[in-house]
N, C-alpha and C positions, 0 to 999 in steps of 0.2 A: 317882243317880250321874252325874257328868259325865265326858266324854271329850275329850282334846285331839285336834283334827282337822286342824290345820295348823300351820305354823311361826309364824303370827301369834299363837299362844297364845289362840285363841278356842275356845269350848266350846259343846256342845249337850247337852241333857238326853238321857238314855237313850231316853225315849219319842219325842222328836223324831228322834233318830238311827235308831231302829228303823223308824219310818215312812218316813224318807228312804231307808234301805237297802232296804226292801221295794218302794219305788216305782221305784228305779233300773233293775232288770232289764227291767221293762215299758217304761220310757222308752227304754232302749237298743234293745229290739226295734222300737219304733216309729221310732226314728232310723234303724236299719238298713233298715227297710221303706221309709222315705222316700228314703234314698240309692239303693236299688235302683230304686224307682219313678221318681225324677227322672232317673236315669241313662238308663233306658229311654225316657223322654219325649224327652230331649235327642237321643238317637240317631235318633229318628223325626221330629224337626222339621227343617224346612229351615233353613239358616243365616240366612235373611232373616226368619224368623218372629219377630215382636216379643216374644212370650212366652218365647222361648228364653233370653234373658238373665236373666229372672226365675227360671227354673228353674235356671240355672247358679248364680245368687246363692244360692238356697235350698239347692242341693246342697252348695256350699262350706260354708255355715253348718251344715248337718246333719252333715257329716263332722267339723266342729270340735266340735259338741255331743256326738257319739258319743265322741270322744276325751276330752273333759272329764268326761263322766259315767263313763266307764270308769275314769279316774284317780281320780275322787272315790270310787267304789265301793271301789277297791283301798285308798285312804287310810283309809276308814272300817272296812273289814273285814279287810284284809291278804290278801284272795283276789281272784282274777279272777272277774268276774261270769259267771254262766251265763245266756246269752240264749236264750230259747225261740224256736223257729222261728216264722216268720210266713207268712201267705199273701200271695204277691206280688199287687199290683194288676195287672190286665191293661192293656196299652197297645195300643190298636187303631191303625187307619190315621189318623194325625193330619193328613193332608192334607184330611180332611173336617172342617168346622167343628163338626158335632155330636159327633164323637169328641173333639176338643180341648176342647169344653165339658164333656164327661163327665169327662175326666181333671182338668180344673180344679175341678169339683165335688168330686171325691175329695180333691184336694190341699187345697181350702178346708176341708173337713170335718176332715181329719187335722191341719192346722195349728191349727184352733180347739181341738181336743182337746189338742194339745201345749201351746199357749199357756195353756190353763186349768190343766193339770197343773203346769206350772212356776210359775205364779202362786200356786197352792195351796201348793206346796212352799216358795216364798219366804215366804209368810205364816206357814207352819208353823214355820219356823226362827227361833230367837232369835239364832243365830250370824250376825254381820255379814257374814262372807265368804260363807257359804252363801246368805244372803239376797240378796247382790249377784249371785252366780252364777245363782241361779234367776230372779231378776228380769231379768237380761240374756238368759237363754235365752227367757223369756217374751216379752220385747221383740223378740227376733229372730223368734220365731214369729208375733208380731203383724205385723211387717213383711212376712213371707212371705204372711200372710193378706191383707193389704191389696193387695199386688202381684197375687195370684191373683184376688182379687175384682175389681180394676180390669180385668184382662185378660178375665175372664168377662163383665163388663158391656160392655166394648168389643166383644167378639165378638157378644154378644146384640144390641146396638144395630146392629151392622153387618148382621146378618141381618134386623132389622126395617127398616132403610133399604132393603135390597135388595127386600124384600117390598113396601114402599111404592112403590118405583120400578116394580115389575112391575104393581102395581095401577094406578098413574097411566098407564102405557103402555097398559094394557088399556082404560082409560076414554077415552083420546084417539083 
C-alpha cells in the first residue's frame, strides 16, 4: 500500500515509510543532544577561538534538522514524535587544548553517525522528496564532520609543533 506524504504527490511504500517513521525519533533525540552539546561548547569557548564559528554553524544546522524531522514525522503519522531522553555530553574546561580535543572527538563521532543514518534513509526511500531531504541532511552532517576533523587536526598539529619547539630548545 502507498501513502501520499506531501503536496508534490509523491509516495513511499508502507515498508519504507515504517522504517523512516521508526528512525525519526532516534534522529530527533540525537539532534536534540547535538543542540544541547554545541550550545554548551559555544558558551565555554572564548569568542576568538577559531573552532567556535564551526560549532555555531553546526548548531544552526542541527536546529534546522530538528525542525524538519519533527515536521516530517507529523506529516507521516499525524502525531507529534515522542523523543526519548538523552544523556548530555559533558563539556569541560575548553581553555585547555586536551579538553577541546575531547569534545571535538565526541562531535566527530556523533556527526559520523548522523551522516551515516541520513545516507541510509536517503538510499532507503524511493520518494524523490524524501531522498532529497535525507541526502541534504547527510551532506550537512558531512560538512560538520569535515569542519570538526579539520579543527581536531589543527589543534593536534599545534600541540606537536609546541612539543618540537620544546625539544629543540632543550637540545640547544
